[in-house]
Structures are given as C-alpha cells and as structure tokens.
C-alpha positions as CSV (number, residue, x, y, z in Angstrom):
1,M,1.0,54.1,29.5
2,K,-0.8,55.3,26.4
3,E,0.7,55.2,22.9
4,L,0.3,57.1,19.7
5,T,-0.4,55.4,16.4
6,N,2.2,55.7,13.7
7,E,0.0,58.2,11.9
8,Q,-0.2,60.3,15.0
9,V,3.6,60.2,15.4
10,E,3.9,61.5,11.9
11,F,1.3,64.2,12.6
12,I,3.4,65.5,15.5
13,K,6.6,65.3,13.4
14,N,5.0,67.3,10.7
15,N,3.8,69.9,13.3
16,E,7.1,69.9,15.2
17,W,6.2,72.9,17.4
18,I,4.1,71.9,20.4
19,T,2.6,73.7,23.4
20,L,4.0,72.4,26.7
21,S,2.1,73.3,29.9
22,T,3.5,72.9,33.4
23,S,2.4,74.0,36.8
24,K,4.0,74.9,40.1
25,D,2.2,76.2,43.2
26,N,-1.1,76.3,41.2
27,K,0.5,78.7,38.7
28,P,0.2,77.3,35.1
29,R,2.9,78.0,32.5
30,S,2.7,77.3,28.8
31,I,5.5,77.6,26.3
32,I,6.0,76.7,22.6
33,V,8.8,74.1,22.2
34,L,10.4,72.3,19.3
35,V,10.3,68.5,19.5
36,S,13.6,66.7,19.3
37,R,12.1,63.2,19.0
38,V,8.7,61.6,18.8
39,E,8.1,58.0,19.7
40,N,4.8,56.1,20.2
41,N,4.8,56.5,24.0
42,R,6.9,59.6,24.6
43,I,8.2,62.9,23.2
44,I,11.7,64.2,23.9
45,I,12.5,67.9,24.1
46,S,15.9,69.5,24.3
47,N,16.4,72.2,27.0
48,I,18.6,75.0,25.7
49,Q,17.3,78.0,27.7
50,M,14.4,76.8,29.8
51,N,14.6,77.7,33.5
52,K,11.1,78.1,34.9
53,T,9.7,75.1,33.0
54,I,12.5,72.9,34.3
55,D,11.9,74.2,37.8
56,N,8.2,73.5,37.4
57,I,8.8,69.9,36.1
58,I,11.1,69.1,39.0
59,S,8.5,70.4,41.4
60,N,5.5,68.8,39.7
61,P,6.2,66.3,36.8
62,N,2.5,66.3,35.6
63,C,2.3,68.3,32.4
64,F,0.2,68.6,29.3
65,I,1.1,69.0,25.6
66,N,-1.0,70.1,22.7
67,V,-0.3,69.8,19.0
68,Y,-2.7,71.5,16.6
69,D,-2.8,71.5,12.8
70,K,-5.0,74.3,11.3
71,E,-5.2,72.7,7.8
72,T,-6.9,69.5,9.1
73,D,-8.5,71.2,12.2
74,T,-7.0,68.4,14.3
75,Q,-5.4,68.5,17.7
76,I,-3.7,65.9,19.8
77,K,-3.9,66.5,23.6
78,I,-1.6,64.4,25.8
79,D,-1.3,64.3,29.6
80,C,2.3,63.4,30.5
81,L,4.7,62.6,33.3
82,A,7.9,64.5,32.7
83,E,11.5,63.6,33.6
84,V,14.5,65.8,33.2
85,Y,17.9,64.3,32.3
86,N,21.3,66.0,32.1
87,E,23.3,62.7,31.9
88,G,23.0,59.2,30.5
89,S,23.1,57.7,27.1
90,L,19.7,59.1,25.9
91,Y,20.8,62.6,27.0
92,Q,24.2,62.2,25.2
93,E,22.5,61.0,22.0
94,I,20.0,63.8,21.8
95,K,22.6,66.4,22.8
96,E,25.1,65.3,20.2
97,Y,22.4,65.2,17.5
98,E,20.9,68.6,18.3
99,E,24.3,70.3,18.6
100,T,25.6,68.8,15.4
101,N,22.5,69.2,13.2
102,N,20.1,71.8,14.6
103,L,21.7,74.4,16.9
104,P,24.0,77.3,16.2
105,E,27.5,76.8,17.6
106,D,27.0,79.1,20.6
107,L,23.9,77.1,21.9
108,K,24.2,73.9,23.9
109,V,21.7,71.4,25.2
110,R,21.7,71.7,29.0
111,S,19.3,68.8,29.6
112,I,16.4,66.9,27.9
113,I,12.8,66.6,29.0
114,V,11.2,63.2,28.4
115,L,7.4,63.4,28.3
116,N,5.9,59.9,29.0
117,F,2.3,59.7,27.9
118,V,-0.4,59.0,30.5
119,N,-3.5,59.8,28.4
120,V,-3.9,60.7,24.7
121,E,-6.9,62.4,23.2
122,V,-7.4,63.2,19.5
123,C,-10.0,65.9,18.5
124,E,-10.9,66.3,14.8
125,G,-13.1,69.1,13.4
C-alpha cells in the first residue's frame, strides 16, 4: 500500500476535482469527480448519480486517478483498488456529511467509492 505525504494530501484537497478512470471489457471510462475525503492511503468519493462507473468497479476494481494543478504544472497519478460501499459506518458518516453540508436536498448519496492506493507517482514540470 502506498501513501501520500501530508503535502500531497493538501495538494489534492486544494484541487478537489479529480479524474477517475475505470475499465470493463477492455473499454476505458474516465469521469471527473469531486473528492469527499482524502487520506494518506485512500480517497473517498460519494456516488450520487454514477451508474456505469460503479458497474465497472464491481466488474474490475483496478482504477486510476489523476490530479493536475495548472499553476504548478504538477500532477499526481495513482493506481488504485476500488471498493464500493452502500452500508457500514464509513458509508453512513460520509453520506450524512455530504447530504448535510454539500448536496441539494433532492440529491442523496447512493454509495461511496473507496480508492485504496497501490502506486503513487508525482510528476512536476
């Protein structure tokens, strides 16, 4: 398991939108997602309306995330193993926080995606 430094965690928090790439049946899919939580060894994303991405993760948990900052010309590329949760204490905690603080009343968190880091690469300049 790879970990981010505290500075890299802050980098991702400051660039809260990330690209999440998944694959199913050799068909890649990339989407831009908003990060719910960043930790040193994982990122958590709330699923509000994702269908194909969730289906891809269930079929193939290997995924990739990319975070880029134009001002510093820095990107963090992370290979991950994803897990989808729609129950449990972590799910309830994220769901409650997002629905109370970040989401319009009509949107609900259907599940969360936990991206556990396998390999981390930082590219500068």
